[in-house]
N, C-alpha and C positions, 0 to 999 in steps of 0.2 A: 750437159747431161749429168744429172746429179744422181748419187749414189746412195741408196739408202742405209741408214745405219741399224745395226741388229744387235742384239744384247743376249747372247747365249746362256748367260745367268742373269735372271730377272732382277733388275735394279743394280748390276754390277756395270762395269765399262763395256763401251760400244765398239764394235768393228765395222768396217764398212767392206769387208771381204764378201763377195758375192756368194760364196759356197755357205756362208754363216746364215743365209735365209733359211734354209732347211734346219736349222739349230736353233732359231730364235726363241728364246725364252722355254729352252728344253731343260735347264737346271733352274734351281733355287738354294738360297741357303734359309735354314730354319733353327730356331734356338732349341734347347735341349728338352723343352717343353711342347716342340712340335708346332710352334707359331712361325709361320712364314716372315722372313725379315724383309722389310724394305727400306728404302733411305730414311724413311721419317723416323723409324725406329733404329736404325743403324747408318749413319751419315757414310762411314768409312766403306761402304760396299762400293761406293763410287770409286774408290780407289784402286779397286781389283781390276786389273786390265786382262782382255782376253783377247786370244786370236785362234783361229784353226790352222794347224800343221801337219802334215804328214800323218792325217787319220786321229789327230789328238786335239783336244781343247787344251791350249796353253793358258795356264793363270799366271800373272804377275802382280806383285803388289811391293811398295816400298819395304825394304828391309828383310825381304823373303825370296828365298829361293825358288825359281819357277816349280811349277805343278804341271804336270801332263796327264789328263784324264782321256781314256780312249772314248772317241765319239760313238761308235757303234759297237755294243756289246749285245748278245743275247741275253734277254732278262729273264732267265728260266730259275733262278734261286728265290724261291717266295719268301725265304726267312729275311730278307733284305727288303721286301715290299711292304709299304705302309700306306697309309691313306692321311691326308693332311688337308686342313681347310684354308682355301685362297679365297679371300672374301667370303661370298656365299656358297661356293661350290667345294664339294669333296672331291680331292685329286689322287689318284693312285701315283705313289712315287717309289722309285728305288734308290736306297741309301748307297753313296759313292764310296763308303769304307772308311775304316779310322784313319787312313794317311791324311784323306781329304779333309774329313772332320778335324783332325790336329791342325792341319794348316789355316784353316778358315778361323777355327777356333783361337790359334795363335795371333792371327792378324787382327782379327775383330776384338780380341781380348774378353769373348764371353763363349761360354759352350755352345757350339751349334755344329750343325752337319751340312754337308752338300748333298742335295737330292735331286735326282732326275725323274721328270715327268714319265711315266711308263709309256712306252710306245704304243700300246693297245689304248691309252686314254684317248677319249675325244678331245678337242679343243679345250683350252683352259680359258675361262673368262677372267683376265687379269683385272684387279681394280685398277681404276684411273689414277 
């Protein structure tokens, strides 16, 4: 019996945890210009490992302390809500804040943000 692999953060590491199915491609990384980063633009994304633990998305990467992001937060602060283009689709996203931005920026060595697809957003058509 094979278990599917899920990417809670698009283009980052995969997990085979069954509960990750509900969070598959819920997050993404963008540069400071608002461009979604995939592995073709930023190969080091593949080095960010993820797992779900005790209500948190746990991010790890070589040389970095782990970062825990709460999985389910009520998205009621419109000041951190943006729109970003993913392929041909405009997607509503929520910024995960300065700590997460500093973590991914430090690891990837470029200014970027960790964004979460807004829960009210219909499915995202991720480019192949």
